[in-house]
N, C-alpha and C positions, 0 to 999 in steps of 0.2 A: 306492727301486727298486720297490716295490709298485705306485706310480703308474704307472710305465712299463707294468707288465703289465696294469693295466686300461685303458691306453689302447690297448695292442695288441688286448686282448680284444674292446674296442668296434669297432675297425677290422675285425677278423675277423668280427664279428657283422653288421656293415654290409654287408661283401662277401658273406656268406652269404645275406643277406636279398635283396640285388640279384640274385644268381644265381638264388635261388627264384623272385623276381618274374619274371625273364627267362624261366625255363623254364614258368612259368604263362601267361604271355603268348603263347609259342610254342605250347603245346598249345590254347589258345583260338583261336588262328589257324588252326590245322590243323582244328580242329572246324568253323569257319566255312567253310573250304574245301570241306568235304564236303556242304554245303548247296547243292542244285541251284538254278541261276539260274532255271528254270521250273517251277513247281510240277506236281506229278502231276494235279492236279485242274483244270488250266487247259484241258482238253479237254471239261470237263463244261460243259453249258449252265446258264443262270440259271433257277432254277425260276420258276413263275408268282407264288408269294407274294412272293418276293425282288424280282421285277420289279414288282409292284405297289407294294411298299414304296419302291422307288426312284422310282416315278412320284409317289408321295404327296409324297416329300421335294423332288422338283423343282417340284410344284405349290405347296407351302409356300414354296419360295425365290421363286417367281414373284410370289406373293401378297405377300410381305414387301417386294418390289421397288416394288409399287404403292402402299405407305404413304406418306403425306406427313406429316412431323414438322412440327407448327406450333408447338412448344414451343420457347422459347429456352433451356429448361433442359436439363441433361443427362439424356437418355433412359434411360440405365443407372442413375440413382438411384432407389432405391424411392420410391414415393409419386407419381411423376410419371405423369400420365395422358396418353398419346398418343392422339389423335383422328384418324381418317382422315376422309374426305369424307363417308361415309355416317354417322358419329357426329355430324360438325358439322350436317348436314342434319337428323337426328333432334333434335338440341338446338335449332335454329332452330325446328322444327315445335313442339315442347314449349314454347317460349316464347311462340309465338304463340298456341298454344291455352290457356295460362295467363294471358294478358294480358287484363284486364277493360278493353275498349275501347269507347269511345262511337262507335257508327256514325253516327248522326244524331238530330236532334231534330226534333219536329212538333208540330202542334196539331190537336186533334180539332174537331168541329163546334161544341162548347159553349166552345171557348177554353182547354181543359185542356191543359197541356203533356205531351208523350209523349216517352220517350227509349228509343232502340233501341240495346241494349247486345249486343256480341258477346263471349261468354264460354265457353269450352270447347266451340267448334264450333257453339254455338246462338246465334241472334238472339233475344234477350229483349226483350220490350215492358213498358215499366215506366212507372209514373205516381208522383207525389209520394206518400210514405207506403209504398209497396209494397216489397217485399224481392227482391232477385235475387241468388240464390246466397250468402244470408247478409249481404248488403250491403243496408242500408235506405236508401231514396232520400229525400234531406232537400230537395233544390231542383233544379229544371231550368231552365238558362238558355238562351240562343239556341245556344250551342255548348259549354256546359259541364254537368257533373252533379256535384252534391255528395252524398256518401253517407257512411253510417257504418258502420264495420266493426271489430268487436272495440273498441268504444269510441273509435275515432280517425276523425276527420272529414277526408275526402280530397276531392279535386276532381279530375275526369277532363275534359279537353278533347277536343273532337272532332279526331280523328286518322285518317289512312288506315291501312290495314293496313301493317305494316312490311315492307319489301322484302327479298327473300332476298339475303344478302350474296354477293357474287362472290368466289370464291376468287382469290387472288393467282396470276397466270399462272405467275410463278417458282416458287411452291410447288407448283402443280397439276402441273407437268411434272417435278418432282423434281429440278430443275437447281440447287436451293440448296445441295446436299452436306450434306443433313441426313439421310441414309441411307448 
């Protein structure tokens, strides 16, 4: 018989809780109805500082639209570096600047070989035994120069300046869906 009273008590408590929740929802709904649809501040104009912040945000959005992601990896992962056109151009210029490139070879009046080496934006004239930017010239051939740098002997062949890579038109226009 006591089990029956416990069951009745549980049903009564559930009914009271549902009634209390219904009253709470009704009062919340009435308080929401008191909120006006138009704010009292809608007639005020935008201040100059807020307007400048809005323009800054709009410019930032436009700048982000100009970026071209050339990475196949997820740009949201930390550690990925996204390079825009300016970064790629600077990287190319640095690569050209730091290339130890044989520009040409020649002979002087006495028949001694001379190598003209382009490095760090300068054209160096070098003969066998001389040192150019820490590289000791060992031998100068018709189209090659052998040199020693940090104990390693290397050979550089006559080569033109590297050409600037052309950006992929699909990547340059931003139509690859990578943004």
